[in-house]
N, C-alpha and C positions, 0 to 999 in steps of 0.2 A: 584505981582511978588515977592516982598520981603517976603510976608507971605508964599508963596510956598517954598521959599528957607529955611525959618526957620523950616517948617514942615519936610523937607527932612533931615535937619541937626539933628534934634531931633531924628528921626528914626535911623539914622546912629550911633549916640552916644549910643542909647539903645542896638543896636546889638553888638557894641564893648564891652560894659559892660557885656552883657550876655555871650559872647565868653570868656572873661577873667575869669569869674566866673567858667565856665565849665572847663576851662583849669586848674585852680587851684585845682578844685575838683579831676580831673583825676590824677594830679601829686601827690595829697595827697594820693589817693587810691593806686596808684602804689608804692608810697613810703612805705606805710604800708606793702604791700606784699613783697616788696624788703627787708625791715628791718626784717620781719618775716622769710623769707627764709635764710637770712644771720645768723640770730640767731639760727635757727633749724639746719642748716648744719655746724655750727661752731664746729669742732671736730668730725663730723659724719664720720664713716667708713663703706662704703657699703659692705665690705668683711666680716663683722661680723654679725652673726645672731642677729636680733633685740630682744634679750631677756635680762631680768635683771640678771638672773643667768645662768651660763654656763650649768648647769644641766637641765635647763628648756627646754621644747620642744615648738616650735612655731607652732601654729595651722593655717593651710591654708584651707580656705573654698573655694570650687570650684563648679562652676555651668557651665555645658556644654550647650551652645546654638547652636542647630542644624539649620543651614540655608538651606542646600541643601544636599540631598543624590545624589551625581553626578552619580555614576555608581557602579555596582558590576561586576568585571571581573572574570567570572567563571573559565576560563582557567588558569589565573594567581593566582586565589583565593585571590583577593584584593578588598577591599571596599574603595571607594574614597568619602570623605565627605568634606563639607565646614562648619567650625564651628568657634565659638568664645569661648575662655577660659575666663570665668568670675572668676578671682581670687581675694580673699579678705584676708587680714591679718592685724595684729596690730603691729605697730612699735612705741615703747614707746619713741624713740628719736625724733619723729616727732609729738608730741602732743602739743597743745596750747589751750588757751581759746579765743573764738571769742569776748568776751567782752573786752579783753585787746588789741587785735590787729585788730579788725574790719574786719577780713578776715575769711570767712567760709571755703574756700577750695582754692587750687591752683594746677597747673599742673607743673610737672617737668619731665625732661628727665629720661628714665628708667635706664640709666647708672649711675645716681647720687644717686640712692637708692638701697638698697638690694632687689633683686627679687628672688623668688624661682626658682630652676632649674627643673620645671615640664616638663616632656617629655612623649611622647607616646611610651610605651615599645614595643608594637607589630607593630612597624612601618615597612613598606615594601619597602620604596624607599630611605632610608638613611637619610632623613630629620626628625630628632626626635623632634625638637622644632619648635615653630612658626617662620615662615619666616619673618614676619613683627612685630617689637616690638614698640608699640606706647608709648606715655607718660603715666606717672603714676599720678593718681589723689589722692591728700592727703586731708583728711577732719579733721576739728577741733572738739572740744567738744566731746571727746570720753569718754564713761563710761567704767566700768570694763568688760562688756560683749559684747562690740561692737568692730568693726575694723575701722581703719582709712586709710587704703591703698586699693585702687581699681586699678586693672590692667586687661585690656581686650585685650589680643593679638589675632588677627584673624589668622586662619591657614586653609590650605587645606591639609588634611591628607590622606595618603594611608596606611590603616591598613590591616594586614593579616587577612584572614577570611577563616576558613575551610568550604568548600562548600560541602554540602550533595546533591548529584545529583540523589538520589534514585528515587524521584518523578518528576524529570524534565520533562516537563516544568510546572508542577503543584506543585512546591516545595515551601517550607518555610525555610528560613535560619535564623540562630542566629549568628550574628557577634558581636565581642567584641572590645572595645577600652579601653586599660589599661593605666591609667595615674599614674605617681608617680614621686618622687624626684630621680634624677639621682645619687646624691652624699650623700644625707642625709638619715639616717635610721629612724626607728620609734621612737627612743629616742631623735631625734633632730627635726624632722619635722613630724607633724601629719596632714594628709590630710583628711578633712571631706567634706561630700556632703552638699550642700546648700539646694537642693530639692531632693525628692525621685526619680525623673525622669529627663530625658533630657528636657531642655526648648525648646518647639516647637512653641512658640508664633510667631516667624519670619520664620517658616519653609515654604519652597516652595515645594509643592507636586511633587513627581517624576512621570514620565510617564511610568516607568518600574516596580517600586516596591511600595507596600503599607506598611506603618508602622503599625504594630499591637500593639507593646508595646516597651518602652525604659526605663526599670528600671535601677537603679544604685546601685552598691553594694560596701561597704567598706570592702576591703580585707586586711588581715595582713599576710604577708608571713613569716612563722617562720624560714624558711631556710635562707633567706637573711635579716630578721628583717626589712622589708620595709612595709610601708603603701601604699596601692594602691586604686584607685577608678576604678572600672570596670563597664563600661557602656555596657549593653546588648541590642543590636538592633535586635529585632525580626521583620523580614520583610518577606513579601509574594509577590511572583512574579505576576505581571499582565499577564494573560494568553492569552489575545486577540491576540496579535501579533503572538505568536507561534501557537495558534490554527488555525489561518487563513493561515499562511504561512508554517506550518509543519504538524500539526495533520490532518487537513481536507484533504490535498493532499495525505497524506499517507493512510488514511482510504479509500479514493476513489480509489487509485491505488490497494489497497488490494482487494476491491470488484470488481474492473475491471478484475483482474486475473481470477475471477470465470467465466466470460463470454467467456473465452477461450473454455470452454466445450460446448458452444452454437454455435460456429462457425462450418459450414459444413467442414467435414474432407477433402473432395475432393478438396476444394478451395486452400488448401496449405498455409493458413494464420495463422494457429494455432501456429506454432513455432515462426513465426515472432512476433506475439503479446506477446508471453511468454518472448522472449529475450528482447523485448522493455521494458516490465515491470520490468524485472530483472535489466536492466541498470538504469532505473529510481530509483529503490530502492538503488542501489549502490551509486548513486549521493546523495541521502538523507543521507545515512550512512556517507559519507565523510563530508557532511555539519555539521552533529551533532558532529562528531569527532573534527571538528575545533572549535566548540563552547564550549564543555565541557572539563574539566581538564582530563588529562590522568591518572585517578585513577583506581586502581584495587580492591578497597574495595567493591563497589557495581556496579550493572549494571543499568544505567538510565532507567526510565520507557519508554521513547521514543525509546531508543535503543532496549529494550525488544520487543517493538511492531514492530520495523523495522526488527529485526531478525526473529520474528514470521512470518511476511509477506514474508520475503525472503525465509524462509524454505517452506512456503506454495507454493510459486511460483516455487521453485525447484521441489517439489512433483508434482505440476501441469505439469511441463515439462516432468517428468518421466511418468506420466499417459498419457500425450499426445503422447509420443513416442509409448507406448503400444497400444493406441487406433489407431494410424495411421498404426501400424503394423497389427493389426487385421482387419482394414478396407480394406487393400489391399491383404488379403489372398485369395487364389483361390483353387479349388479342385485339381489342379495339384501339389500344394506345401504342402497343409495341409489337414488333415482329421479333421472334427469337432467332438470333443468328445461328448458323450451323455450328460455328466453333463453340458457342455457349452450350449447345446441346451435346456436342462431342466431349467437351471438357468436363462439364459439371453434371451431366446426366449419365454419361457412359464411362468416363475415365476415372474421375475422383471417387465416386461411390465404391468402386472396386478396391481402391487403395485404402479408403477409410472404413472398409468393412460395413458399408451401408447397403441394405437390401430394401428396395422399394416394394411395397405391397403390390400384388398382381390384381389390378382392378377388374380384369376379365375372368377371374377365377369363378367357377360355378359355385364354389362354396361361399363366396362373398357377395354375389349378385344374383338376383332372381331373374331367370330368363323367362320371357313371355312365350308360352306354348300356344300352338294353334287352337287348342280347345278352350283356352281361357282368354283369348284376345277379345272376344265379345264382352267378357266381364269387365274389362278395363277400357271399354269404349272403342275397340277395333276388333275386327274378326275377319276370317278367311272368306273372301267373296266367292272363291271358286267352289268351296264346299256348300255355301248357302244358296248360290244361284246357278250352280252347274257350269260355270265358266272354267272348266279345267283345262281346256285346250282351245284357244280362240281361233286356231287355224285348221280345224278339222272340217271335213266335208259334210255335206248334208246327211249322208248316210251314217256318219259317225257321231252326229250331234245327238246327244242323249236328252230325252225330254225328262222333265221333272214336274211334279205337281205344282199347279199355280198356288202361290201362297195365299192364304186367306187374308181377308181385309184387315183383321186385327193384327196380322203379322207384318204389315207395312209400317215400319217404324222410321221416323226421321232420324238420320244418323247423327246430325249435330246435336239434337236434343238428347239422344242417348249418351253421347260423349260428355256433354256438360253435366248431366245427372250422375253418370258414373264417376266422373272426375271429382264431383263434390262429395259423393258418398265414400269414395276410396282415396281421399286426399292424402291421408297419412300412410297408406300402404302401397301407393302407386310407385312402381319401380320402372325406370326407363330402360328401353332395350339398348343393346349395344349397337355400334355403328353398322356392323354386318347385318344384323337383324333388320335395322331400319332400311338399309338398302334393299334387302329382300322384300320388305313390305312395299316399298316404292315400286319395285319391279312387278310385284303382283298386281298393284293397283293399275299400273300402266298396261300390263297385259290384259287386265279386265276391260279397260277402256278400248284397247285395240280389238279385243274380241267382240265387244258390242258393235263397233264400227264395221268389222268384217261380216258379222251376222246380218246387219242391215243391208250391206251391199250384196251378200249372198242371196237374201230373200228377194231383193229387187231383180237380180240377174236371173233367177230361176222362176220368177213369178210364183213364188211359193204362196199357196192359198190353203188356209186351214179348212178342213172339212167341217161343215156346219154341224155335222152329227158328232163331231169329236167332243168329248166331255172336257170340262174345265181342268180336270186333274191331269189330262193327257197333254194339254197344250204347253209349249215351252214358255219360260218366263219372259215377260216383256220388260225392257229397260226403260222405266219411266224417267222423266226429267228429275224427279226427286232423288232417284237412285244415282243418276249421273252426277248430280250436284253433291250428293253425299260422298261419292268417290273423289271428287275434286277436293273436298274438305279434308278427307283422310290423307290425300297426298300432301296438302299444305301442313297438316298436323305432323305428318311423318318427317317432312323436311325441317320443320321447326324443332322437333325433338332431336334430329340429327345435328342441327346447328348448335343447339344447346349443349349437346354432348361434346361436340368439338370445342366449344367455348370453354366448358369446364375442364376438358383435358389439357388445353393449352394453359389455362390459368393454374391448374395443378402442377404443370411442368415448371412454371415460374416459381411457385411456392417451394417446389422440390429443389430447384436451383438455389434459392435463398437458404434452405435447410442445409444443403451441402456446403455452402460458403460458411454458414454458422459453425458447422462441425469442423471444417478445415481451419477456421480462425481459432477455434477452441484449442486444437492441438498446437498450432503455431505459437499462440500467445502463451500457452503453458510452458513450452520449451524456452521461449525467449525470456519469460519471467524467471524461470528456474536458473538459466545460465546467467542472466543479468544479476540476480540476487547473489549467486555464488561468486561471480567475478568482483562485484563491488564490495560486498561485506567481507569476503575472505582476503581482500587486499590488505586489510589491517594486519600488521606483523605480530600483534600481541593478542589476537582474538582467541586463540586456543591455549594461551599460557596462563596457568593458575599460579597465583602468588600466595605463598604461605607467609603472612606478615610476621607471625611470632617467630618462625624459624629464621627469617632474614634479620629481624631485630637482634635475636640472640647471637647470630654470627657477627653482626656489625659491632655489638658491644664487646664481644670477646676479642675481636681483632683490634679494636681501639685500645683495649687494656694492654695487650702485649706490645703494641707499637709505641 
């Protein structure tokens, strides 16, 4: 029991001795730093430039560390960045030897020492200097060519940037950040670059822009006698977002307008599709106008393509109006010129590989045969009434049995009844057949007239003993009236056939123009799309951002 107590007591004494030693060492170190700071800042004036002679200029070495390219606002023409300003200079009043004071460096508040008034000249939001000002680090053991003050204020800058929208969205921009002293000229403060490029070791890649190069230039303005550091940010836009959301829909809409010419004119949907496409293009134009700055220097590439597509759609609407007008023309309103028939019915269909269906093909139309004319309301009068040759002599006239009373049928009544019962299956004769029927009816009328004259001239008298079956047929007024009606119906059918044929010709002309415009607009859209979009110099260039950053960092280290 006593031995355990002695062990615990010895351990406690050792811990107390160790703590006391450590405390004395810390007090000693803090004391050295405190004495050094009191010595250095005794009589120190932070308002005076830290130079030995008033005519000497103090050199400020600056290195810009880019952390993030936040955004580029095209409409406001502003580039927003997150950076660190790595500033170094030499203050002869704050120099000491580490051998004498045992202190290598110390931190002090920035308001206790002289700091350069480095600002961003092309600032766009009114905040010209760093918003947060950290402590200043002071180093000892300084030789003639080194600095002993380090100050790294972080800042988020909004710098003005002239946006060139000529090739948007396949564009590349060059933005600048101009740093310099606000109050001191080149005779008092000289600003030098620490590295030839922006420091990208801590850079976080952007999802919108790729960094191509970031060189820095030392500029001396003779007008204001100021030294400036100009950082050039050459950045290229990542095109995937705009390609998917803007370019591809616009191209598809452009080629969709071509298929207006493939729609049937009689359906009445041509103008609906044209107007719908026109409204979609107007929406895209409004969207682009909200993204890009209202500059009048150049027309953006995407705006050129939208205007081209809009003009093509307007021309499509005009052509559609003409096509619809020609499609509904009739012989009662328009006569088809010979050149229209030659060009659009005979010439262009051969070039466009269009073959018009043969309307007179026996496989496509049912021809009316002599044995079924009576079924459709007309029949061969020669075969029914023996009028095969109206100019034969009396010896050659063949007699036929007198038709019975129930066989005398009124022709117009038969025609109306047959037309009603066969309304859905009645097929019109061709023009040649109608002419043949007209000739037959005319021949029948002439035969009746010649027979009456022949009977009067020969004083032909039927024998009373002749039976009714042996007497020739008598042409009653009802039959002659029926023949006149057949002639009228035949002429009417022929007129309708001619009307339908001419109207179909106009429809075919409209179809040929539709097909011709389809090919023309497809070629024009294809060529216009290629010429406008492929005019961008960086459209096919792929940027490997990680590879470029690695190369820039390596080159910046060696230089």
